[in-house]
N, C-alpha and C positions, 0 to 999 in steps of 0.2 A: 367909758365902756371898755371893759377889758376884753381882749381877744386871746382865746386859748390857742396855743401852737402845738402841733403834733411833731414830736421829735423825729427827725429823719433816721431811717434804718442805717446801721453802720455799713460802710462799703466793704465789699470783699475783693481782694486782689485776685484777678484772674490768673490761674495757673498755680496757686498755692495749694497746700495739702488739704485745705478746707473745701476745695472745689470738687463736687461730686456730681457733676452733670451726667445725664444718661449716656452721653456719647464719649465720655472721658475714658481712656484706656484704664485708668486706675480704678474706676468704679466697678468694672466687671471682672477683673483679674485676668489670668492668662488666656481664658477662652475669648474674651472680648478683644484683647490685644491680638490674638491669632486671627480673629475675623477681620479686624481692621487692617492687619498686615496682608491678609488674603485678598481683600477688596481693593488694595492699592493697585492702580493700573500698571501693567507691565508689558514689555514688548513680547511679541509672539516668540522670538528667539529665546528669551528667558524662560517662557512657559515650556517650550519643548525640551530645554535643558533639564528643567526640574522633572518633566515627564520621563525623560530618559533615565534619570537617576531612580525614579520610582519603579520603572520597569526592571532595571538591573537588580534592585533590592527585593522585589516581590516575585519575579518570574524566572529566576535563574537557579532555583534549587536543584534541578537535575544536573546542571553543569557543576555546581559545587559538590554535590554528592559524588559525581564521577571523578572529579579531581581528587577528592579525599580518598576514594577507593584506589585510584592509581598511585597517589603520592605516598601512601604509607603513614609515616609519623606526622602529627600536626605541624611540627617545626619545618617539615619539608613542603607540605601542600598549602599551608596558609598563605605564604608569599605568592604562590602560583594563583591561588584563588583571587587574591587582591589584584594581581596584574591582569588576569583574565577578565575580572569584573571591570577594571578600568578600560580595557580594550572594548568590552561590550558596551560600556557607557559611551565611549567615543564613537563607536560605530553607529549606535542608536541615535546619538545626537547629530551625527553627520547626515544620516538618512532623513531624520525628521526636520533638519534645517531646511530641506527642500520644500517643506510644507508650512514653514513659519511665516505666514503672510497676514492673517487676520483672524478674528474670532470665529469666522465661518469655517475654519479648519477644525473646530472642536469635534464635530461628528467623526471626522477622519481620525483624529487623535484617539478618540474613544474606541473606534473600530480596531486600531492597532493594539490597544490595551486588551480588548476582548480576544483578539487573535492570539496575543502572547499568553493570555490566561488559559485558553483552550489548548494551545500547544504544550504549555507546561503540564497540564493535566495528563495528556497522552504520553509525554515523555516520562513522567513519574509513574504512570499506571502501567505502561507497556514497554518502556525503555526504547522507544523509537527515536529516530533523529530526523530532522527536517531537511534532508537533501532534496534536489530537484525531482528525483524519482518518486520519493514519498509524497511530495506535493502533487505531482501528476496523478498518482494513485488516489490521493484524497479527492482531487477534483472530479475523478471519474467514479467515485463511490455512489452507488444508487441509493434510493431512499431506504430500502430494506437494510442494507449494510450500515447506513448511517444510524438507523434506529437501534441497531444492536450495540452501537458504541455509546449510546446515551444512557445516563444513569443519574440518580440523585447525588451520588458522590461527585460526579462531574459538575453538576449544577452548583453544589456547595463550593468546590474548589475554584470554579470560575467566578462566582459572585464574591467570594472573599477578596479577590484581587480587583474586580471591576467596580464594585460599589464605592469604595473610597475614592478611586480615580474619577468616577462619574461625578461624585459630589464635588470634588475639588475642581474639576474642569467646569462644572456648572457655576461655581462661585467665583472663580478667578476672572479678573477683568483684563482683557487684552486691549492695550492702549492703541488708539487709532494713530497711524503715522503715514507719512508720505512714502511713495514707492522707493525713493532713493534711500531714505532712512531705514526702511525694512531691508532693502537689498544689502546695504553694507553690514548690518547686524547679522544677517543670514550668512553672508560670505565670511564674516569674522568667526562665527560659530563653526562653520564648516572647516575653515583653515585651522582654527584652534584645536578642533577634534582630531584632525589629521596629524597635526604636529605632536600633540600629546600622545596619540596612539603610536606614532613612529618612535617617539622617544622611549616609551615604555617597552616597545618590542625590541628596540636595539639594546637597551640596557639589560634586558632579560633574555637576550637572544640565546645565550649559552644554555639556559634552562628550557626556554620555549621551543627552540628548533627541534631537539630530539623528541620532546613531548608531543608536538603536533605532527611530526613525521611518523611516529610510532602509534599515534592515536588519532587518526584522521577524523574520526567521528566527532571529536571535540569541537571542531569548527562549525559543525551543524547543530550544536547544542547551545550556542550563544543566542539568547532569546531577547528581543524578537528579530535581530538582524539576520539570523540564519534563515528564518522563514521568509522574511521580506526579500532577501537575496535569492533564495531558491525559487520563489514565486516569480520574481522579476526575470531570472534566468530562463525559467520555463516559458514565459510569455514572449521574451525577446528572441530566444534562440531560433524559432521558426522564421523570423524576419531575415535571417542571414543564410537560409538555405539557398543553394544555387538555383533551384527551381522547385515548383510544386507539382511537377509532372510525375506520372506513374511510369516506372520503367518496366516494359513488358519482358517476360522471360519465357513465354510459351511457344515461341517460334521453334519449329522442328520437333514439336511434341507429337508422339504417336503411340498407339497400342502395340505391344510386343507380339512375338510369335505365338504365345499361348492362346491368343484370342482367335486365331485362324480356324481351329478345329474344336473350339470349346462346345461342350454339350450343355453346360450350365454356366451362367455368368458368376463372377466373384461378388461377394458381399463382405466388405471390410468395414468394421466399426472401430473408429479411433476414439477412445474415451480420454478426454483431457481432465485429469483429476485436479483437485483444489486442496492445497495446504496439507498434503499427506506426507508424512515422514517415512522414509524407507526403513528406519530402525524400529518402527512400530508395526511393521507387518510380520506376522508369525512366519510367513513364507521365507523371510530373510533371517530367521533365528530369534525373533523377539520372544521373550519368555511367555507372554500372554497369548492365548489363542484368539487372535483378532481376525484371522482369515480362514475360518473353517469351511466356508462355501467354495472359495477358490481352490483350497486344498483337495476338495472332492472332485474337481473337474479337470485335473491334470494339466494345470497351467504351468508356464515357465516364468520364474521371477528373476529378473536381473538385479543383482545386489550392489552394483557399483555404478550408479547413474547419478549425474549431477545436472542441475538446472541451469538455464541461461540467465535467470535473474532471481530475485528474492521477492517478487510481487507479480501479480497477474499481468499488469500493464507491460512490464518488461519481458516476462517470459513467454506469454502466449504468441505475440507477433514474432518473437525471435525463434521459437521452436518450429514455426511453420515457414520460416524464411530459408531460402537457399544459401544465404550469406554466412551462416554460422554466427556465433556470439560476437567474435571480434569484428567481422565485417558488418554485422547488423548495427552494432553500437557506433561504428565510425562512418556509416553511410551518410550521404548527402541528399539522397532522394528516396522516395518510397518505391518499393518493388512489388511485383506480383508475388504470390506465395504458392504454397503447396496445393491448396484447394483450387486455385486458378489453373494450375498445370493439369490437375486431374480432370477438371471440367473441359479444358482445351483438348484433352485426349479423346473426348467423346463420352466419358463416364457420367453417370448420374451422381451428383454431389449434393449433400444436404447437411446443413449445420443446425443442430438442435441445442438450444441454450437454456440452462437452468441457473445461469449466473448473471452478472451485471454486464452482459454483452460480450461480443467476440473481439473487441479491441481492433475493429476494422479488418480483421482477417477474413470475415465471411461476407463482406459487403457486395461482392460480385457473384455470389453463388446463392441458390435458394437457401433461406434460413428462416427460423421461427423461434419464438420463445416457448418453452415447454408449458408455460402457464396458459398460453392462448388456446381457446377452444375446449377447455376442460368442462366436463359436466359438473353439476353441483355436488353430486355424491363423491366424485374423485377429489374435488377441492376440499370437501369436509374431511375426507380421510387422510389426505397427504399434504395439505397446505395450511399454513398459518398466515391468513391475509393473502398476499400475493407472493409469498415465499414458500416453496415446496420442497419436500424431500426428493432426492434424485430418482426414486422409483417412478415418479410422475412422467419421466421421459419415455417410459415403456408403454404408457397409456396412449392408445390410438396410433401407435407407431406404424402398424401395417397400413393404415389409411394414409399416413404421411408419405410412406414409401410409394404407395400406389398412385399418388398424385404427381409423382415425378414423371418426366417425359418417357413414354414407353420405349422409344428408340434408344434412349440412353440406358434405361434399365436393362435392356436386352444385352448390352455390352458389359455392364458391371456397375456396382453401386459402392460409393464410399460415404459412410454416415459418420459425422463427427458429433459427439455428445459432450457438452461442456458442463461439468458437474458443479453443484454447490459444495459437495464434499465435506471437508472439515473446516470450513471457513469460520474463523473466530471473530470476536471473542465469545459469541453466544453459542459455544459448542453444544450445549444441552438441547438446542433446537435442531441439531444435525442428525439425530437418530430417533427412530420410532420407539415407543414404549416396549415393544416386544423384542427389541435387539439390545436393550440396555443390560448388558451382561455384568458390568462392573459398577458397583454401588458402594457408598453414596457418591453422587455426582456433584460437581460444582454447578450451582443453579443460578449463577449471576454472570454478567459480563465484566464485573470488576474482579479480574482474576487474582489480584493481589490479596483479596479478602478470603480466598479459598486455600485450604491446605493442599500440599503437594499431591497427596494421595487422591483427593477429590478431583484435582485438575487432570491427573493421569487417567482417572476413571472416565471422565466425561469426554476427553479427547479420544481415548481408545474406543469408546462406544461409537464415536463418529466414524472410526476406521471400520468397525464391525458393520455399520450401515453401508459403507462403500463396498465392503466385501459382499454383502447381500445383493446390492445393486448389480455388481459385476457378475455375480453368480446368475442372477435373473437374466442379465443381458446375454450370457452364454447360452442359457436355456432357450431364450428367444431365437438366437442364431441357430441352434440345433434344430429348432422347429422349421427353419427356413431351408434346411438341407435338401429338400425335394426340389426346390427351385434354384438354389444358389450353392456356391462353394464358399462357406462363411469362415471368417476369422475375426479376431479382436486383438487390439493393442491398447493397453492402458498405460498412461504415464502422467504423473502429477506435474503441475506447473512450478511448484516450489514447495519447500518444507515449512516448518513452524518452530518457534522457540517456545518452550513450556516452562520457563523459569530458570533455565540454565544460564549462569553468569548474570542472573537478574534480568534476563531478557524475556519478553513475551511477544506473541504474534510473529510478524515477519516484516520485511521491507528494509532491513539494515543494508546499507551499501555493500555491494557484492564483495569488494576487495577485502573487507574485514568482517563479513557476516560469518556467524558460526556455521559449522557443518550441518547442524540441524535444519537450517533454512535453505540449504543447497542440495543435500542428499535426498533424492526422491525415489519412490518405487516405480518400477516398470514391469508390467506383466503382459505376456502374450498367450493367446490360445488359438490353435489352428484345428479346424475340422479335418477329417480324413480326406475330404474332397479337395480342400485347399492345399494340404500337404502333398497330395499326389499331383495336383495341378502345377505346383511350383517345385516339385521334387525336393521337398525339405527333409533333411535328415534330423530326426529328433535327437539322436545321440550327439550329433555335431552341435546342435543348439544347446543341449544340456552342458556340454563341455565349455561353452562360452559364457555361462551365467555370471562368472566373476570378472569378465572382461570390463575394463573401464569404458563407460559410455557417457555421452552428454546429450542435451537437447539437439546438438548439431547433427546427431545421427537420425533424428526422426524423419526429416524431409526425405532423405535418401533411402531409408528403410521402407517407408510406405510406398515410394515409387517402385522399389524392388519387389515388394510383395505383390503390388498391382501390375507388375510388368509393363510399366509406362516408360518409354524411352524419351529422353529429352537432353539437350546439351548441358543442363545444369546438374544432372545426376552424376554423383561420384561414387563409384563402387567401393572405394576405400572407406567411406563413411556409412555404408550400408551394413547394419549390424548382422544381417542374415545372408549377405552375399556369399560367404564361404561355405554356407550350409545348403545352398540351393543347387539344383541339378545334380543331386546325389541319389543313389538308390535308397 
């Protein structure tokens, strides 16, 4: 009996060109090889090094654009771009080396990518830089302001950067290691980053030193290390304050001689403006008629006034401080301020806010949000959600004043009104339809998408709205003349960039901020009663409209107008001292 045999299949040698298994790198081409390379376990230190490189390449376009603008010819700025990128890489790697411990750091790494992408969007869109003041300002942004800064353009710019990084972080495998193994790798990455950075800085010192000295803002454009540094600086700085106590300054405060025989108490309104530029007020010579209502009411406009800061957080506390800009910025403790002194003198003080808060200036005096207690009809007419035009502060104002203690009202009232003003970038929301004199407007918060003429129109309309509000405030004060001797002082907290030098909005560090962000309007109005009470000479005040003033003058000028004596008052800083007690 014959037995049939089945011939065995020919053997294939593993690893030859004929091997086409599904898991073979050769079977899937570059994509499969990339996936296999990506899934290979790596130390956390290597992951953060690659992540740092990704951040440098994808989130530093503002820095490169600025270096190109400063550098001139490509042959000049390309070397600088390479060195600055290397420094940014080393700085990012050094910072992230502190987090290179395990795969559980992936959410934190992704958060850094998101932060860097958001920062890049705003640096490109508005030409801001991430110094500690800007970070502090961002952290205090209320939901309304934050909503104005959101756009589809922002979402696209952020997702373009974040999505690839999210996918890569999800796919990459972080190898488990012992604590000592992780530690020496992290230390090695940190030291390597520092050594390379020092080497690059020393070798290019001749070029970098003058560049960084003359363009300080460049150090705050290195993304994400500038944001991480500024945030860390902001959070750590309070830990090194000598004390957290509040320094009192009200000792010895009293009402002056004018109160002894007064027939009517004074009523002084201080309007804190928002984001208004002095050079866009027609009262100061601007070609467009942006201030018709103020012009009708015989106000005095001071033409050379400069702010304490370039953002609300810096300026508002500083302008109400007795320390002045230099003293306020170098202080080690918190001090009482102007409204505390006025209240200690026995006056009725009230802070009414249509902004994102008083920055702790009003915490010890009666205060309220202008939005609180509004009826439905007023909200519908003047508000969009919980964000309102400044006219809303005049609604129910008599009732708010009447609610203050009667014994204080009998001596005098100081009312501070904090405007929404011209707050950007959604300038189109800052004016009512019936005051939009300049058309067409920029109807988006992505200002770079608007033409220059549209941007000027929408901003100037916000100034017209402020003009109307101030005119209505003066009219309200005139109506109080039977009971009070009224007056008003308006001054903006800071200015605004509208595309000059490629800058938008505000918040550029003061030392190199453009004039547009520091030159602010200041307007005064005095009733006959207040002028007679304080013996103010109008001709004298008119002669001083071009005198250089700053926010340092506000504290002393208000005390002088209200005739409040206190040890912190300085006559030399009172803008009206030389014009009082004159026939």
